[in-house]
mmCIF file of the N, C-alpha and C atoms, coordinates in Angstrom:
data_MODEL
# 
_entry.id   MODEL 
# 
loop_
_atom_site.group_PDB 
_atom_site.id 
_atom_site.type_symbol 
_atom_site.label_atom_id 
_atom_site.label_alt_id 
_atom_site.label_comp_id 
_atom_site.label_asym_id 
_atom_site.label_entity_id 
_atom_site.label_seq_id 
_atom_site.pdbx_PDB_ins_code 
_atom_site.Cartn_x 
_atom_site.Cartn_y 
_atom_site.Cartn_z 
_atom_site.occupancy 
_atom_site.B_iso_or_equiv 
_atom_site.pdbx_formal_charge 
_atom_site.auth_seq_id 
_atom_site.auth_comp_id 
_atom_site.auth_asym_id 
_atom_site.auth_atom_id 
_atom_site.pdbx_PDB_model_num 
ATOM 1   N N  . MET A 1 1  ? -12.460 20.735 38.728 1.00 0.00 ? 1  MET A N  1 
ATOM 2   C CA . MET A 1 1  ? -11.665 21.643 38.332 1.00 0.00 ? 1  MET A CA 1 
ATOM 3   C C  . MET A 1 1  ? -11.432 22.925 39.226 1.00 0.00 ? 1  MET A C  1 
ATOM 4   N N  . SER A 1 2  ? -10.089 22.900 38.844 1.00 0.00 ? 2  SER A N  1 
ATOM 5   C CA . SER A 1 2  ? -9.782  23.875 39.923 1.00 0.00 ? 2  SER A CA 1 
ATOM 6   C C  . SER A 1 2  ? -9.663  24.998 40.145 1.00 0.00 ? 2  SER A C  1 
ATOM 7   N N  . ILE A 1 3  ? -9.954  25.599 40.762 1.00 0.00 ? 3  ILE A N  1 
ATOM 8   C CA . ILE A 1 3  ? -9.763  27.767 40.697 1.00 0.00 ? 3  ILE A CA 1 
ATOM 9   C C  . ILE A 1 3  ? -8.131  28.204 39.901 1.00 0.00 ? 3  ILE A C  1 
ATOM 10  N N  . ILE A 1 4  ? -7.767  27.316 39.734 1.00 0.00 ? 4  ILE A N  1 
ATOM 11  C CA . ILE A 1 4  ? -6.785  28.040 38.922 1.00 0.00 ? 4  ILE A CA 1 
ATOM 12  C C  . ILE A 1 4  ? -7.462  27.991 37.444 1.00 0.00 ? 4  ILE A C  1 
ATOM 13  N N  . GLU A 1 5  ? -7.609  27.337 36.741 1.00 0.00 ? 5  GLU A N  1 
ATOM 14  C CA . GLU A 1 5  ? -8.119  26.650 35.616 1.00 0.00 ? 5  GLU A CA 1 
ATOM 15  C C  . GLU A 1 5  ? -9.641  28.056 35.291 1.00 0.00 ? 5  GLU A C  1 
ATOM 16  N N  . ILE A 1 6  ? -9.657  27.815 36.509 1.00 0.00 ? 6  ILE A N  1 
ATOM 17  C CA . ILE A 1 6  ? -11.394 28.834 36.426 1.00 0.00 ? 6  ILE A CA 1 
ATOM 18  C C  . ILE A 1 6  ? -11.161 30.584 36.590 1.00 0.00 ? 6  ILE A C  1 
ATOM 19  N N  . CYS A 1 7  ? -9.676  30.698 36.920 1.00 0.00 ? 7  CYS A N  1 
ATOM 20  C CA . CYS A 1 7  ? -8.839  31.654 36.808 1.00 0.00 ? 7  CYS A CA 1 
ATOM 21  C C  . CYS A 1 7  ? -8.255  31.973 35.472 1.00 0.00 ? 7  CYS A C  1 
ATOM 22  N N  . ALA A 1 8  ? -8.267  31.412 34.613 1.00 0.00 ? 8  ALA A N  1 
ATOM 23  C CA . ALA A 1 8  ? -7.533  31.196 33.349 1.00 0.00 ? 8  ALA A CA 1 
ATOM 24  C C  . ALA A 1 8  ? -8.297  31.112 32.829 1.00 0.00 ? 8  ALA A C  1 
ATOM 25  N N  . ARG A 1 9  ? -9.080  30.637 32.636 1.00 0.00 ? 9  ARG A N  1 
ATOM 26  C CA . ARG A 1 9  ? -10.727 30.386 31.919 1.00 0.00 ? 9  ARG A CA 1 
ATOM 27  C C  . ARG A 1 9  ? -11.258 32.533 31.784 1.00 0.00 ? 9  ARG A C  1 
ATOM 28  N N  . LYS A 1 10 ? -11.156 33.061 32.433 1.00 0.00 ? 10 LYS A N  1 
ATOM 29  C CA . LYS A 1 10 ? -12.087 34.181 32.881 1.00 0.00 ? 10 LYS A CA 1 
ATOM 30  C C  . LYS A 1 10 ? -10.622 35.228 32.762 1.00 0.00 ? 10 LYS A C  1 
ATOM 31  N N  . ARG A 1 11 ? -10.019 34.641 31.505 1.00 0.00 ? 11 ARG A N  1 
ATOM 32  C CA . ARG A 1 11 ? -8.623  35.659 31.537 1.00 0.00 ? 11 ARG A CA 1 
ATOM 33  C C  . ARG A 1 11 ? -8.665  35.144 29.714 1.00 0.00 ? 11 ARG A C  1 
ATOM 34  N N  . THR A 1 12 ? -9.113  34.532 29.167 1.00 0.00 ? 12 THR A N  1 
ATOM 35  C CA . THR A 1 12 ? -9.529  34.973 28.157 1.00 0.00 ? 12 THR A CA 1 
ATOM 36  C C  . THR A 1 12 ? -10.648 36.135 27.211 1.00 0.00 ? 12 THR A C  1 
ATOM 37  N N  . CYS A 1 13 ? -10.291 36.099 26.218 1.00 0.00 ? 13 CYS A N  1 
ATOM 38  C CA . CYS A 1 13 ? -11.254 37.255 25.872 1.00 0.00 ? 13 CYS A CA 1 
ATOM 39  C C  . CYS A 1 13 ? -11.950 36.702 24.596 1.00 0.00 ? 13 CYS A C  1 
ATOM 40  N N  . ASP A 1 14 ? -13.544 36.892 24.506 1.00 0.00 ? 14 ASP A N  1 
ATOM 41  C CA . ASP A 1 14 ? -14.413 36.664 23.588 1.00 0.00 ? 14 ASP A CA 1 
ATOM 42  C C  . ASP A 1 14 ? -15.115 37.376 23.043 1.00 0.00 ? 14 ASP A C  1 
ATOM 43  N N  . LYS A 1 15 ? -14.355 38.584 23.039 1.00 0.00 ? 15 LYS A N  1 
ATOM 44  C CA . LYS A 1 15 ? -15.646 40.277 22.746 1.00 0.00 ? 15 LYS A CA 1 
ATOM 45  C C  . LYS A 1 15 ? -14.399 40.046 21.292 1.00 0.00 ? 15 LYS A C  1 
ATOM 46  N N  . LYS A 1 16 ? -16.058 40.734 20.380 1.00 0.00 ? 16 LYS A N  1 
ATOM 47  C CA . LYS A 1 16 ? -15.583 41.098 19.664 1.00 0.00 ? 16 LYS A CA 1 
ATOM 48  C C  . LYS A 1 16 ? -15.078 42.709 19.587 1.00 0.00 ? 16 LYS A C  1 
ATOM 49  N N  . CYS A 1 17 ? -14.003 43.260 19.277 1.00 0.00 ? 17 CYS A N  1 
ATOM 50  C CA . CYS A 1 17 ? -13.698 45.368 19.662 1.00 0.00 ? 17 CYS A CA 1 
ATOM 51  C C  . CYS A 1 17 ? -14.548 45.379 18.496 1.00 0.00 ? 17 CYS A C  1 
ATOM 52  N N  . ALA A 1 18 ? -14.690 46.970 18.056 1.00 0.00 ? 18 ALA A N  1 
ATOM 53  C CA . ALA A 1 18 ? -14.984 47.753 16.852 1.00 0.00 ? 18 ALA A CA 1 
ATOM 54  C C  . ALA A 1 18 ? -13.304 48.061 16.545 1.00 0.00 ? 18 ALA A C  1 
ATOM 55  N N  . ALA A 1 19 ? -13.934 48.800 15.059 1.00 0.00 ? 19 ALA A N  1 
ATOM 56  C CA . ALA A 1 19 ? -12.886 49.459 14.732 1.00 0.00 ? 19 ALA A CA 1 
ATOM 57  C C  . ALA A 1 19 ? -11.955 50.016 15.795 1.00 0.00 ? 19 ALA A C  1 
ATOM 58  N N  . HIS A 1 20 ? -10.762 50.531 16.059 1.00 0.00 ? 20 HIS A N  1 
ATOM 59  C CA . HIS A 1 20 ? -9.927  50.805 16.598 1.00 0.00 ? 20 HIS A CA 1 
ATOM 60  C C  . HIS A 1 20 ? -9.455  50.689 18.078 1.00 0.00 ? 20 HIS A C  1 
ATOM 61  N N  . GLU A 1 21 ? -10.088 49.799 18.198 1.00 0.00 ? 21 GLU A N  1 
ATOM 62  C CA . GLU A 1 21 ? -10.426 48.586 19.560 1.00 0.00 ? 21 GLU A CA 1 
ATOM 63  C C  . GLU A 1 21 ? -9.588  47.539 19.200 1.00 0.00 ? 21 GLU A C  1 
ATOM 64  N N  . MET A 1 22 ? -8.741  47.051 20.303 1.00 0.00 ? 22 MET A N  1 
ATOM 65  C CA . MET A 1 22 ? -8.377  45.639 21.214 1.00 0.00 ? 22 MET A CA 1 
ATOM 66  C C  . MET A 1 22 ? -8.716  45.057 22.284 1.00 0.00 ? 22 MET A C  1 
ATOM 67  N N  . CYS A 1 23 ? -9.144  43.781 22.438 1.00 0.00 ? 23 CYS A N  1 
ATOM 68  C CA . CYS A 1 23 ? -9.417  43.169 23.577 1.00 0.00 ? 23 CYS A CA 1 
ATOM 69  C C  . CYS A 1 23 ? -8.026  44.021 24.882 1.00 0.00 ? 23 CYS A C  1 
ATOM 70  N N  . ASN A 1 24 ? -8.611  43.849 25.812 1.00 0.00 ? 24 ASN A N  1 
ATOM 71  C CA . ASN A 1 24 ? -7.238  44.287 27.379 1.00 0.00 ? 24 ASN A CA 1 
ATOM 72  C C  . ASN A 1 24 ? -8.113  43.007 28.207 1.00 0.00 ? 24 ASN A C  1 
ATOM 73  N N  . LEU A 1 25 ? -6.296  41.398 28.455 1.00 0.00 ? 25 LEU A N  1 
ATOM 74  C CA . LEU A 1 25 ? -6.977  41.075 29.005 1.00 0.00 ? 25 LEU A CA 1 
ATOM 75  C C  . LEU A 1 25 ? -7.590  41.495 30.830 1.00 0.00 ? 25 LEU A C  1 
ATOM 76  N N  . CYS A 1 26 ? -6.637  42.799 30.660 1.00 0.00 ? 26 CYS A N  1 
ATOM 77  C CA . CYS A 1 26 ? -6.962  43.395 32.175 1.00 0.00 ? 26 CYS A CA 1 
ATOM 78  C C  . CYS A 1 26 ? -7.729  44.656 32.534 1.00 0.00 ? 26 CYS A C  1 
ATOM 79  N N  . GLY A 1 27 ? -8.739  44.845 31.286 1.00 0.00 ? 27 GLY A N  1 
ATOM 80  C CA . GLY A 1 27 ? -9.708  45.668 31.382 1.00 0.00 ? 27 GLY A CA 1 
ATOM 81  C C  . GLY A 1 27 ? -9.265  46.893 31.137 1.00 0.00 ? 27 GLY A C  1 
ATOM 82  N N  . ASN A 1 28 ? -9.908  48.066 31.659 1.00 0.00 ? 28 ASN A N  1 
ATOM 83  C CA . ASN A 1 28 ? -10.132 49.411 30.715 1.00 0.00 ? 28 ASN A CA 1 
ATOM 84  C C  . ASN A 1 28 ? -10.123 50.070 32.157 1.00 0.00 ? 28 ASN A C  1 
ATOM 85  N N  . HIS A 1 29 ? -9.153  49.908 33.159 1.00 0.00 ? 29 HIS A N  1 
ATOM 86  C CA . HIS A 1 29 ? -9.214  50.706 34.095 1.00 0.00 ? 29 HIS A CA 1 
ATOM 87  C C  . HIS A 1 29 ? -7.852  52.192 33.549 1.00 0.00 ? 29 HIS A C  1 
ATOM 88  N N  . CYS A 1 30 ? -7.313  51.724 33.051 1.00 0.00 ? 30 CYS A N  1 
ATOM 89  C CA . CYS A 1 30 ? -6.521  53.004 32.150 1.00 0.00 ? 30 CYS A CA 1 
ATOM 90  C C  . CYS A 1 30 ? -6.902  53.709 30.953 1.00 0.00 ? 30 CYS A C  1 
ATOM 91  N N  . GLU A 1 31 ? -7.533  52.892 30.462 1.00 0.00 ? 31 GLU A N  1 
ATOM 92  C CA . GLU A 1 31 ? -8.057  53.437 28.875 1.00 0.00 ? 31 GLU A CA 1 
ATOM 93  C C  . GLU A 1 31 ? -8.385  54.773 29.391 1.00 0.00 ? 31 GLU A C  1 
ATOM 94  N N  . VAL A 1 32 ? -7.800  56.186 28.243 1.00 0.00 ? 32 VAL A N  1 
ATOM 95  C CA . VAL A 1 32 ? -7.746  57.605 28.260 1.00 0.00 ? 32 VAL A CA 1 
ATOM 96  C C  . VAL A 1 32 ? -9.074  57.742 27.664 1.00 0.00 ? 32 VAL A C  1 
ATOM 97  N N  . LYS A 1 33 ? -9.340  58.596 28.260 1.00 0.00 ? 33 LYS A N  1 
ATOM 98  C CA . LYS A 1 33 ? -10.642 59.030 27.701 1.00 0.00 ? 33 LYS A CA 1 
ATOM 99  C C  . LYS A 1 33 ? -10.623 60.445 27.011 1.00 0.00 ? 33 LYS A C  1 
ATOM 100 N N  . CYS A 1 34 ? -10.604 61.034 26.300 1.00 0.00 ? 34 CYS A N  1 
ATOM 101 C CA . CYS A 1 34 ? -11.024 62.670 25.565 1.00 0.00 ? 34 CYS A CA 1 
ATOM 102 C C  . CYS A 1 34 ? -10.622 63.504 26.802 1.00 0.00 ? 34 CYS A C  1 
ATOM 103 N N  . SER A 1 35 ? -11.825 63.841 27.552 1.00 0.00 ? 35 SER A N  1 
ATOM 104 C CA . SER A 1 35 ? -12.105 64.836 29.098 1.00 0.00 ? 35 SER A CA 1 
ATOM 105 C C  . SER A 1 35 ? -9.946  64.609 29.678 1.00 0.00 ? 35 SER A C  1 
ATOM 106 N N  . GLU A 1 36 ? -10.161 63.481 30.094 1.00 0.00 ? 36 GLU A N  1 
ATOM 107 C CA . GLU A 1 36 ? -9.154  63.537 30.395 1.00 0.00 ? 36 GLU A CA 1 
ATOM 108 C C  . GLU A 1 36 ? -7.815  63.751 29.842 1.00 0.00 ? 36 GLU A C  1 
ATOM 109 N N  . TRP A 1 37 ? -7.164  64.494 29.817 1.00 0.00 ? 37 TRP A N  1 
ATOM 110 C CA . TRP A 1 37 ? -6.021  64.804 28.946 1.00 0.00 ? 37 TRP A CA 1 
ATOM 111 C C  . TRP A 1 37 ? -5.810  66.088 29.609 1.00 0.00 ? 37 TRP A C  1 
ATOM 112 N N  . PRO A 1 38 ? -4.367  66.423 30.088 1.00 0.00 ? 38 PRO A N  1 
ATOM 113 C CA . PRO A 1 38 ? -3.393  64.965 29.747 1.00 0.00 ? 38 PRO A CA 1 
ATOM 114 C C  . PRO A 1 38 ? -3.191  63.822 30.687 1.00 0.00 ? 38 PRO A C  1 
ATOM 115 N N  . VAL A 1 39 ? -2.368  62.733 30.253 1.00 0.00 ? 39 VAL A N  1 
ATOM 116 C CA . VAL A 1 39 ? -2.893  61.695 30.903 1.00 0.00 ? 39 VAL A CA 1 
ATOM 117 C C  . VAL A 1 39 ? -2.164  61.828 31.902 1.00 0.00 ? 39 VAL A C  1 
ATOM 118 N N  . LYS A 1 40 ? -2.854  60.613 32.947 1.00 0.00 ? 40 LYS A N  1 
ATOM 119 C CA . LYS A 1 40 ? -2.262  60.592 34.637 1.00 0.00 ? 40 LYS A CA 1 
ATOM 120 C C  . LYS A 1 40 ? -2.238  59.604 34.617 1.00 0.00 ? 40 LYS A C  1 
ATOM 121 N N  . PRO A 1 41 ? -0.996  59.045 35.666 1.00 0.00 ? 41 PRO A N  1 
ATOM 122 C CA . PRO A 1 41 ? -0.841  57.393 36.032 1.00 0.00 ? 41 PRO A CA 1 
ATOM 123 C C  . PRO A 1 41 ? -1.971  56.955 36.456 1.00 0.00 ? 41 PRO A C  1 
ATOM 124 N N  . CYS A 1 42 ? -1.837  55.169 36.721 1.00 0.00 ? 42 CYS A N  1 
ATOM 125 C CA . CYS A 1 42 ? -2.645  55.107 36.635 1.00 0.00 ? 42 CYS A CA 1 
ATOM 126 C C  . CYS A 1 42 ? -1.908  53.379 36.726 1.00 0.00 ? 42 CYS A C  1 
ATOM 127 N N  . LEU A 1 43 ? -3.074  52.886 38.056 1.00 0.00 ? 43 LEU A N  1 
ATOM 128 C CA . LEU A 1 43 ? -2.133  51.857 38.689 1.00 0.00 ? 43 LEU A CA 1 
ATOM 129 C C  . LEU A 1 43 ? -2.849  50.849 37.389 1.00 0.00 ? 43 LEU A C  1 
ATOM 130 N N  . ARG A 1 44 ? -2.059  49.051 37.294 1.00 0.00 ? 44 ARG A N  1 
ATOM 131 C CA . ARG A 1 44 ? -1.825  48.563 36.429 1.00 0.00 ? 44 ARG A CA 1 
ATOM 132 C C  . ARG A 1 44 ? -3.006  47.399 37.588 1.00 0.00 ? 44 ARG A C  1 
ATOM 133 N N  . ILE A 1 45 ? -4.635  47.764 38.327 1.00 0.00 ? 45 ILE A N  1 
ATOM 134 C CA . ILE A 1 45 ? -5.060  46.840 38.441 1.00 0.00 ? 45 ILE A CA 1 
ATOM 135 C C  . ILE A 1 45 ? -6.337  45.978 36.755 1.00 0.00 ? 45 ILE A C  1 
ATOM 136 N N  . CYS A 1 46 ? -6.435  44.701 37.293 1.00 0.00 ? 46 CYS A N  1 
ATOM 137 C CA . CYS A 1 46 ? -6.678  43.327 36.193 1.00 0.00 ? 46 CYS A CA 1 
ATOM 138 C C  . CYS A 1 46 ? -8.158  43.926 36.556 1.00 0.00 ? 46 CYS A C  1 
ATOM 139 N N  . ALA A 1 47 ? -8.919  43.661 35.586 1.00 0.00 ? 47 ALA A N  1 
ATOM 140 C CA . ALA A 1 47 ? -10.822 44.151 35.485 1.00 0.00 ? 47 ALA A CA 1 
ATOM 141 C C  . ALA A 1 47 ? -10.713 42.764 34.924 1.00 0.00 ? 47 ALA A C  1 
ATOM 142 N N  . PRO A 1 48 ? -12.532 42.853 34.530 1.00 0.00 ? 48 PRO A N  1 
ATOM 143 C CA . PRO A 1 48 ? -12.913 42.108 33.565 1.00 0.00 ? 48 PRO A CA 1 
ATOM 144 C C  . PRO A 1 48 ? -12.218 42.559 32.526 1.00 0.00 ? 48 PRO A C  1 
ATOM 145 N N  . PRO A 1 49 ? -11.653 41.477 31.181 1.00 0.00 ? 49 PRO A N  1 
ATOM 146 C CA . PRO A 1 49 ? -10.839 41.457 29.930 1.00 0.00 ? 49 PRO A CA 1 
ATOM 147 C C  . PRO A 1 49 ? -12.589 42.303 29.180 1.00 0.00 ? 49 PRO A C  1 
ATOM 148 N N  . THR A 1 50 ? -11.751 43.139 28.643 1.00 0.00 ? 50 THR A N  1 
ATOM 149 C CA . THR A 1 50 ? -12.913 44.068 27.430 1.00 0.00 ? 50 THR A CA 1 
ATOM 150 C C  . THR A 1 50 ? -12.751 44.432 25.971 1.00 0.00 ? 50 THR A C  1 
ATOM 151 N N  . CYS A 1 51 ? -13.087 44.950 25.423 1.00 0.00 ? 51 CYS A N  1 
ATOM 152 C CA . CYS A 1 51 ? -11.864 46.690 24.966 1.00 0.00 ? 51 CYS A CA 1 
ATOM 153 C C  . CYS A 1 51 ? -12.229 47.651 24.944 1.00 0.00 ? 51 CYS A C  1 
ATOM 154 N N  . VAL A 1 52 ? -10.583 48.076 24.260 1.00 0.00 ? 52 VAL A N  1 
ATOM 155 C CA . VAL A 1 52 ? -9.719  49.282 24.726 1.00 0.00 ? 52 VAL A CA 1 
ATOM 156 C C  . VAL A 1 52 ? -9.611  49.664 23.418 1.00 0.00 ? 52 VAL A C  1 
ATOM 157 N N  . CYS A 1 53 ? -9.131  51.371 23.677 1.00 0.00 ? 53 CYS A N  1 
ATOM 158 C CA . CYS A 1 53 ? -8.436  51.848 22.391 1.00 0.00 ? 53 CYS A CA 1 
ATOM 159 C C  . CYS A 1 53 ? -7.019  51.597 22.370 1.00 0.00 ? 53 CYS A C  1 
ATOM 160 N N  . LYS A 1 54 ? -7.116  51.152 20.488 1.00 0.00 ? 54 LYS A N  1 
ATOM 161 C CA . LYS A 1 54 ? -5.361  51.386 21.281 1.00 0.00 ? 54 LYS A CA 1 
ATOM 162 C C  . LYS A 1 54 ? -4.029  52.008 21.198 1.00 0.00 ? 54 LYS A C  1 
ATOM 163 N N  . LYS A 1 55 ? -2.907  52.115 21.372 1.00 0.00 ? 55 LYS A N  1 
ATOM 164 C CA . LYS A 1 55 ? -2.328  52.426 21.488 1.00 0.00 ? 55 LYS A CA 1 
ATOM 165 C C  . LYS A 1 55 ? -2.403  54.219 20.902 1.00 0.00 ? 55 LYS A C  1 
ATOM 166 N N  . GLY A 1 56 ? -2.494  54.831 21.588 1.00 0.00 ? 56 GLY A N  1 
ATOM 167 C CA . GLY A 1 56 ? -2.657  56.211 21.395 1.00 0.00 ? 56 GLY A CA 1 
ATOM 168 C C  . GLY A 1 56 ? -3.593  56.722 20.196 1.00 0.00 ? 56 GLY A C  1 
ATOM 169 N N  . LEU A 1 57 ? -5.032  56.349 20.858 1.00 0.00 ? 57 LEU A N  1 
ATOM 170 C CA . LEU A 1 57 ? -6.108  56.848 20.426 1.00 0.00 ? 57 LEU A CA 1 
ATOM 171 C C  . LEU A 1 57 ? -7.221  56.730 21.734 1.00 0.00 ? 57 LEU A C  1 
ATOM 172 N N  . TYR A 1 58 ? -7.823  58.077 21.624 1.00 0.00 ? 58 TYR A N  1 
ATOM 173 C CA . TYR A 1 58 ? -8.703  58.120 23.127 1.00 0.00 ? 58 TYR A CA 1 
ATOM 174 C C  . TYR A 1 58 ? -10.071 57.728 23.155 1.00 0.00 ? 58 TYR A C  1 
ATOM 175 N N  . ARG A 1 59 ? -10.490 57.612 24.191 1.00 0.00 ? 59 ARG A N  1 
ATOM 176 C CA . ARG A 1 59 ? -11.974 57.285 24.118 1.00 0.00 ? 59 ARG A CA 1 
ATOM 177 C C  . ARG A 1 59 ? -13.039 58.407 24.248 1.00 0.00 ? 59 ARG A C  1 
ATOM 178 N N  . ASP A 1 60 ? -13.653 59.242 22.934 1.00 0.00 ? 60 ASP A N  1 
ATOM 179 C CA . ASP A 1 60 ? -14.397 59.817 23.201 1.00 0.00 ? 60 ASP A CA 1 
ATOM 180 C C  . ASP A 1 60 ? -15.333 59.815 23.675 1.00 0.00 ? 60 ASP A C  1 
ATOM 181 N N  . ASP A 1 61 ? -15.796 61.698 24.186 1.00 0.00 ? 61 ASP A N  1 
ATOM 182 C CA . ASP A 1 61 ? -16.911 60.761 26.434 1.00 0.00 ? 61 ASP A CA 1 
ATOM 183 C C  . ASP A 1 61 ? -17.937 61.171 24.861 1.00 0.00 ? 61 ASP A C  1 
ATOM 184 N N  . HIS A 1 62 ? -18.167 60.986 24.220 1.00 0.00 ? 62 HIS A N  1 
ATOM 185 C CA . HIS A 1 62 ? -19.522 61.628 23.362 1.00 0.00 ? 62 HIS A CA 1 
ATOM 186 C C  . HIS A 1 62 ? -19.969 60.177 22.811 1.00 0.00 ? 62 HIS A C  1 
ATOM 187 N N  . THR A 1 63 ? -18.950 60.072 21.872 1.00 0.00 ? 63 THR A N  1 
ATOM 188 C CA . THR A 1 63 ? -19.370 59.115 20.906 1.00 0.00 ? 63 THR A CA 1 
ATOM 189 C C  . THR A 1 63 ? -19.393 57.436 21.368 1.00 0.00 ? 63 THR A C  1 
ATOM 190 N N  . GLU A 1 64 ? -18.159 58.027 22.605 1.00 0.00 ? 64 GLU A N  1 
ATOM 191 C CA . GLU A 1 64 ? -17.725 56.093 22.644 1.00 0.00 ? 64 GLU A CA 1 
ATOM 192 C C  . GLU A 1 64 ? -16.681 55.341 21.756 1.00 0.00 ? 64 GLU A C  1 
ATOM 193 N N  . LYS A 1 65 ? -16.366 56.675 20.657 1.00 0.00 ? 65 LYS A N  1 
ATOM 194 C CA . LYS A 1 65 ? -15.584 55.592 20.298 1.00 0.00 ? 65 LYS A CA 1 
ATOM 195 C C  . LYS A 1 65 ? -13.950 55.782 20.195 1.00 0.00 ? 65 LYS A C  1 
ATOM 196 N N  . CYS A 1 66 ? -13.035 54.971 19.571 1.00 0.00 ? 66 CYS A N  1 
ATOM 197 C CA . CYS A 1 66 ? -11.835 55.990 19.399 1.00 0.00 ? 66 CYS A CA 1 
ATOM 198 C C  . CYS A 1 66 ? -11.101 56.822 18.804 1.00 0.00 ? 66 CYS A C  1 
ATOM 199 N N  . VAL A 1 67 ? -10.849 57.827 19.401 1.00 0.00 ? 67 VAL A N  1 
ATOM 200 C CA . VAL A 1 67 ? -10.780 58.814 18.082 1.00 0.00 ? 67 VAL A CA 1 
ATOM 201 C C  . VAL A 1 67 ? -8.616  58.902 18.766 1.00 0.00 ? 67 VAL A C  1 
ATOM 202 N N  . PRO A 1 68 ? -8.385  59.829 17.140 1.00 0.00 ? 68 PRO A N  1 
ATOM 203 C CA . PRO A 1 68 ? -7.257  60.657 17.262 1.00 0.00 ? 68 PRO A CA 1 
ATOM 204 C C  . PRO A 1 68 ? -7.450  61.605 18.632 1.00 0.00 ? 68 PRO A C  1 
ATOM 205 N N  . HIS A 1 69 ? -6.268  62.092 19.363 1.00 0.00 ? 69 HIS A N  1 
ATOM 206 C CA . HIS A 1 69 ? -7.168  63.360 20.345 1.00 0.00 ? 69 HIS A CA 1 
ATOM 207 C C  . HIS A 1 69 ? -7.029  64.805 18.967 1.00 0.00 ? 69 HIS A C  1 
ATOM 208 N N  . ASN A 1 70 ? -6.772  65.349 18.748 1.00 0.00 ? 70 ASN A N  1 
ATOM 209 C CA . ASN A 1 70 ? -7.188  65.893 17.533 1.00 0.00 ? 70 ASN A CA 1 
ATOM 210 C C  . ASN A 1 70 ? -8.895  65.773 17.164 1.00 0.00 ? 70 ASN A C  1 
ATOM 211 N N  . LYS A 1 71 ? -9.550  64.856 17.031 1.00 0.00 ? 71 LYS A N  1 
ATOM 212 C CA . LYS A 1 71 ? -10.674 64.432 17.102 1.00 0.00 ? 71 LYS A CA 1 
ATOM 213 C C  . LYS A 1 71 ? -11.764 64.198 17.697 1.00 0.00 ? 71 LYS A C  1 
ATOM 214 N N  . CYS A 1 72 ? -11.358 64.607 19.289 1.00 0.00 ? 72 CYS A N  1 
ATOM 215 C CA . CYS A 1 72 ? -11.857 64.109 20.154 1.00 0.00 ? 72 CYS A CA 1 
ATOM 216 C C  . CYS A 1 72 ? -13.450 65.685 19.818 1.00 0.00 ? 72 CYS A C  1 
ATOM 217 N N  . SER A 1 73 ? -14.554 65.142 19.849 1.00 0.00 ? 73 SER A N  1 
ATOM 218 C CA . SER A 1 73 ? -15.591 66.198 20.740 1.00 0.00 ? 73 SER A CA 1 
ATOM 219 C C  . SER A 1 73 ? -15.167 67.096 21.792 1.00 0.00 ? 73 SER A C  1 
ATOM 220 N N  . VAL A 1 74 ? -15.014 66.536 22.736 1.00 0.00 ? 74 VAL A N  1 
ATOM 221 C CA . VAL A 1 74 ? -14.814 67.311 24.030 1.00 0.00 ? 74 VAL A CA 1 
ATOM 222 C C  . VAL A 1 74 ? -13.162 66.980 24.504 1.00 0.00 ? 74 VAL A C  1 
ATOM 223 N N  . HIS A 1 75 ? -12.694 68.162 25.106 1.00 0.00 ? 75 HIS A N  1 
ATOM 224 C CA . HIS A 1 75 ? -11.993 69.022 25.611 1.00 0.00 ? 75 HIS A CA 1 
ATOM 225 C C  . HIS A 1 75 ? -11.757 68.941 26.787 1.00 0.00 ? 75 HIS A C  1 
ATOM 226 N N  . SER A 1 76 ? -10.476 68.107 27.668 1.00 0.00 ? 76 SER A N  1 
ATOM 227 C CA . SER A 1 76 ? -11.000 68.396 28.564 1.00 0.00 ? 76 SER A CA 1 
ATOM 228 C C  . SER A 1 76 ? -10.243 69.995 28.960 1.00 0.00 ? 76 SER A C  1 
ATOM 229 N N  . LYS A 1 77 ? -10.378 70.063 30.078 1.00 0.00 ? 77 LYS A N  1 
ATOM 230 C CA . LYS A 1 77 ? -9.822  72.182 30.634 1.00 0.00 ? 77 LYS A CA 1 
ATOM 231 C C  . LYS A 1 77 ? -8.925  72.116 30.759 1.00 0.00 ? 77 LYS A C  1 
ATOM 232 N N  . ASN A 1 78 ? -8.282  71.429 31.137 1.00 0.00 ? 78 ASN A N  1 
ATOM 233 C CA . ASN A 1 78 ? -6.409  71.394 32.094 1.00 0.00 ? 78 ASN A CA 1 
ATOM 234 C C  . ASN A 1 78 ? -5.514  71.936 30.892 1.00 0.00 ? 78 ASN A C  1 
# 
């Protein structure tokens, strides 16, 4: 097995994501949390695959669920 094959295998997603989530092959470095509003620029650096909120949703800091911004239990003070 070559290094290229190992890297390719690590970039597959075998996670079962919760409601309103999807698997992102580059991890969650840029996932937006309710407390991080307004959204700030993020560098797209790949991390291990993981579940992230679908577009337009935010990770609630308390429940860890993906919700619309108006349903966040905590909001940024910005």
